C-alpha positions, 0 to 999 in steps of 0.5 A: 161621444163613444166614450161618454156613451160607454160604446168604445171600440177595440181601437179606442180601448187600445189608444186609451190604454196606450195614453194612460200608460204613457202618462204613468211612465211620464209621471214616474220619470218626473218623480225620479230625483235625477230626471233631466230634459235629455232623458225625457227627450230620449224617452219620447225619441224627440230630436232637437235641431242644432244651432249650426243647422238653424244658422245655416238655414237662416243664412240660406233664407236670407240669400234666397230673399236677396236673390228674389229682390234682385229678380224683381229689380229691388237691389 
């Protein structure tokens, strides 16, 4: 509502400026010939989970499920 009535606060302005700069930077990176997913992740400091970690978590979840079933008498 504040934006539509041209009554934005200083904080609104800062946020909008940051968002616009982010879009401009992202657009610039995408226009580069050799932009990769890895570079974009680095740009936004995005970390992905490793397959090894995911497999360990899945194994742990299965073991916990088995333990829960044993406690309920469903073995």
